Backbone as CSV, one residue per row, in Angstrom:
resi,resn,N_x,N_y,N_z,CA_x,CA_y,CA_z,C_x,C_y,C_z
1,MET,112.671,116.208,66.508,112.460,115.055,67.281,112.183,113.785,66.424
2,LYS,111.386,113.969,65.258,111.150,112.956,64.472,112.262,112.305,63.766
3,GLY,113.303,113.178,63.318,114.461,112.539,62.751,115.300,111.884,63.703
4,GLY,115.205,112.301,65.076,116.058,111.548,66.107,115.569,110.192,66.398
5,LEU,114.145,110.058,66.369,113.552,108.769,66.621,113.869,107.802,65.395
6,GLY,113.664,108.379,64.326,113.950,107.651,63.050,115.351,107.254,62.938
7,ASN,116.318,107.873,63.383,117.762,107.525,63.348,117.964,106.413,64.333
8,ILE,117.253,106.559,65.523,117.445,105.483,66.455,116.958,104.111,65.955
9,MET,115.759,104.165,65.365,115.079,103.088,64.828,115.932,102.422,63.792
10,LYS,116.570,103.171,62.824,117.539,102.634,61.877,118.684,102.111,62.501
11,GLN,119.263,102.608,63.539,120.350,102.027,64.198,120.145,100.725,64.865
12,ALA,118.879,100.697,65.499,118.412,99.480,66.151,118.159,98.332,65.101
13,GLN,117.609,98.626,63.888,117.387,97.598,62.861,118.771,97.143,62.346
14,ALA,119.638,98.104,62.280,121.020,97.741,61.677,121.733,96.770,62.760
15,MET,121.643,97.102,64.002,122.288,96.273,65.027,121.561,94.923,65.169
16,GLN,120.294,94.934,64.978,119.549,93.674,65.023,120.012,92.724,63.804
17,ASP,120.166,93.352,62.650,120.733,92.504,61.471,122.087,92.032,61.635
18,ASN,122.978,92.963,62.316,124.331,92.579,62.670,124.436,91.391,63.706
19,LEU,123.607,91.570,64.742,123.493,90.512,65.740,123.103,89.245,65.179
20,ARG,122.084,89.064,64.201,121.762,87.903,63.644,122.942,87.260,62.828
21,LYS,123.608,88.162,62.102,124.775,87.743,61.259,125.867,87.164,62.249
22,ALA,126.090,87.846,63.376,127.191,87.373,64.249,126.762,86.096,64.959
23,GLN,125.479,85.881,65.318,125.221,84.599,65.863,125.245,83.469,64.832
24,GLU,124.987,83.739,63.648,125.266,82.719,62.542,126.767,82.503,62.450
25,GLN,127.603,83.472,62.568,129.050,83.158,62.549,129.386,82.462,63.699
26,LEU,128.960,82.802,64.892,129.379,82.122,66.127,129.101,80.547,66.068
27,ALA,127.886,80.220,65.395,127.611,78.848,65.329,128.685,78.046,64.519
28,THR,129.466,78.716,63.778,130.514,77.936,62.925,131.832,78.107,63.583
29,ILE,132.044,78.883,64.557,133.442,79.117,65.205,133.575,77.945,66.204
30,GLU,134.671,77.288,66.126,134.957,76.232,67.084,136.142,76.617,68.091
31,VAL,136.042,76.280,69.330,137.209,76.484,70.267,137.485,75.067,70.915
32,THR,138.749,75.039,71.434,139.074,73.705,71.994,139.567,74.054,73.489
33,GLY,138.945,73.431,74.433,139.276,73.390,75.743,140.230,72.243,75.987
34,SER,141.188,72.394,76.898,142.055,71.237,77.166,142.412,71.131,78.700
35,SER,142.782,69.927,79.151,143.274,69.771,80.535,144.350,68.727,80.457
36,GLY,144.946,68.435,81.679,145.959,67.409,81.798,147.012,67.556,80.700
37,GLY,147.390,68.761,80.467,148.639,69.095,79.500,148.243,68.626,78.168
38,GLY,146.950,68.826,77.737,146.573,68.411,76.414,146.096,66.938,76.264
39,MET,145.997,66.284,77.421,145.646,64.866,77.371,144.087,64.651,77.162
40,VAL,143.365,65.683,77.465,141.986,65.707,77.252,141.690,67.016,76.518
41,ASN,140.945,66.858,75.329,140.502,67.993,74.670,139.053,67.976,74.323
42,VAL,138.268,69.125,74.462,136.894,69.278,74.169,136.792,70.362,73.076
43,THR,136.230,69.994,72.063,135.972,71.100,70.983,134.455,71.343,70.878
44,MET,134.194,72.597,70.934,132.808,73.062,70.964,132.481,74.298,70.084
45,THR,131.402,74.497,69.660,131.004,75.723,68.872,130.711,76.821,69.870
46,CYS,130.760,77.987,69.335,130.483,79.257,70.321,128.914,79.214,70.602
47,ARG,128.182,78.163,70.169,126.755,77.957,70.582,126.752,76.840,71.656
48,HIS,127.859,76.421,72.155,128.064,75.442,73.202,127.631,74.068,72.751
49,ASP,127.700,73.882,71.556,127.570,72.441,71.053,128.828,71.737,70.919
50,VAL,128.959,70.632,71.658,130.186,69.806,71.789,130.378,69.115,70.509
51,LYS,131.484,69.161,69.702,131.756,68.602,68.522,132.660,67.305,68.611
52,ARG,133.662,67.504,69.541,134.569,66.258,69.711,135.081,66.251,71.158
53,VAL,135.337,65.169,71.659,136.033,64.781,72.917,137.185,63.781,72.519
54,GLN,138.359,64.284,72.827,139.497,63.516,72.546,140.267,63.129,73.854
55,ILE,140.505,61.920,74.143,141.114,61.468,75.493,142.335,60.673,74.990
56,ASP,143.437,61.075,75.616,144.661,60.264,75.330,144.468,58.724,75.981
57,PRO,144.766,57.773,75.087,144.541,56.423,75.476,145.175,56.011,76.811
58,SER,146.305,56.653,77.238,146.901,56.321,78.500,145.976,56.625,79.716
59,LEU,145.153,57.650,79.535,144.225,57.916,80.680,143.134,56.862,80.903
60,LEU,142.868,55.993,79.918,141.947,55.017,80.113,142.201,53.927,81.205
61,GLN,143.491,53.953,81.485,144.071,52.981,82.456,144.026,53.621,83.754
62,ASP,143.787,54.861,83.924,143.909,55.654,85.256,142.561,55.395,85.964
63,ASP,142.607,56.093,87.078,141.276,55.978,87.909,140.216,56.663,87.170
64,LYS,138.955,56.119,87.265,137.879,56.850,86.640,137.679,58.259,87.071
65,GLU,137.906,58.483,88.513,137.545,59.778,88.842,138.460,60.826,88.287
66,VAL,139.849,60.290,88.105,140.826,61.352,87.468,140.282,61.643,86.026
67,LEU,139.888,60.717,85.254,139.362,61.021,83.954,138.169,61.871,83.919
68,GLU,137.273,61.728,84.836,136.139,62.489,84.879,136.423,63.881,85.400
69,ASP,137.425,64.131,86.127,137.825,65.412,86.541,138.613,66.224,85.306
70,LEU,139.354,65.428,84.616,140.058,65.973,83.459,138.952,66.473,82.249
71,VAL,138.013,65.622,82.070,136.958,65.861,81.137,136.116,67.214,81.584
72,ALA,135.770,67.221,82.785,135.144,68.419,83.340,135.986,69.656,83.270
73,ALA,137.197,69.573,83.466,138.114,70.678,83.441,138.317,71.131,81.997
74,ALA,138.348,70.149,81.039,138.401,70.576,79.588,137.188,71.208,79.196
75,MET,136.143,70.811,79.611,134.796,71.387,79.288,134.768,72.806,79.809
76,ASN,135.101,73.002,80.976,135.048,74.381,81.663,135.975,75.266,80.894
77,ASP,137.210,74.687,80.365,138.073,75.592,79.734,137.426,75.906,78.377
78,ALA,136.860,75.057,77.702,136.292,75.315,76.360,135.113,76.420,76.665
79,VAL,134.305,76.228,77.717,133.178,77.183,77.914,133.806,78.605,78.122
80,ARG,134.803,78.672,78.894,135.494,80.013,79.102,135.985,80.649,77.791
81,LYS,136.528,79.785,77.003,136.965,80.200,75.628,135.724,80.702,74.706
82,VAL,134.697,79.945,74.750,133.535,80.435,74.111,132.969,81.758,74.557
83,GLU,132.920,81.933,75.805,132.407,83.121,76.422,133.386,84.312,76.003
84,LYS,134.649,84.059,75.946,135.638,85.170,75.515,135.405,85.523,74.038
85,THR,135.292,84.418,73.314,135.225,84.604,71.862,133.994,85.341,71.530
86,THR,132.750,84.931,72.237,131.581,85.590,71.938,131.525,87.036,72.376
87,GLU,132.128,87.257,73.545,132.200,88.753,74.005,132.885,89.590,73.066
88,GLU,134.029,89.033,72.558,134.870,89.903,71.593,134.015,90.081,70.331
89,LYS,133.313,89.088,69.817,132.599,89.282,68.551,131.521,90.242,68.682
90,MET,130.748,90.178,69.838,129.581,91.049,70.038,129.943,92.503,70.443
91,ALA,131.129,92.663,70.962,131.545,94.025,71.495,131.627,94.966,70.397
92,GLY,131.999,94.579,69.232,132.016,95.442,67.910,130.661,95.874,67.468
93,LEU,129.660,95.065,67.790,128.265,95.325,67.164,127.695,96.654,67.887
94,THR,127.981,96.840,69.058,127.319,97.874,69.793,128.130,99.106,70.027
95,ALA,129.290,99.101,69.350,130.178,100.208,69.687,129.654,101.609,69.296
96,GLY,128.909,101.655,68.093,128.522,102.906,67.621,126.988,103.344,68.195
97,LEU,126.435,102.508,68.806,125.116,102.799,69.243,125.102,103.355,70.672
98,ASN,124.597,104.504,70.788,124.496,105.228,72.192,123.122,105.562,72.564
99,ILE,122.538,104.646,73.307,121.256,104.924,73.822,121.252,105.059,75.311
100,PRO,120.881,106.274,75.854,120.997,106.596,77.227,120.402,105.611,78.098
101,GLY,121.089,105.284,79.057,120.431,104.243,80.118,120.595,102.747,79.695
102,MET,121.014,102.521,78.583,121.236,101.131,78.135,122.684,100.662,78.112
103,LYS,122.914,99.644,78.821,124.386,99.047,78.851,124.431,98.001,77.777
104,LEU,125.167,98.045,76.743,125.261,97.045,75.664,126.674,96.585,75.587
105,PRO,126.981,95.370,75.289,125.953,94.291,74.961,125.277,93.795,76.219
106,PHE,124.151,93.124,76.008,123.296,92.785,77.186,123.877,91.674,77.956
């Protein structure tokens, strides 16, 4: 029993270290969401920090509501890409850890 608990603790510590490293890496990974056929692009990190917003100059002469919708759509696209990238990155961390009753990643 003692060895089993010690092994679980070692696994948990290793997973915690790997999680911290992965979170640091995610802060540096950038994804770009786009809309309007690439006329609006939003670049953000996997920590949801927006780095850049690029708007094709031709859109500045369109209706304000059209531009707002395209910016929102590009933001949503970027968020979905962040979620997918984060999920893929985190999935490998918990692959070898098997604790009954726990569904990982959280």
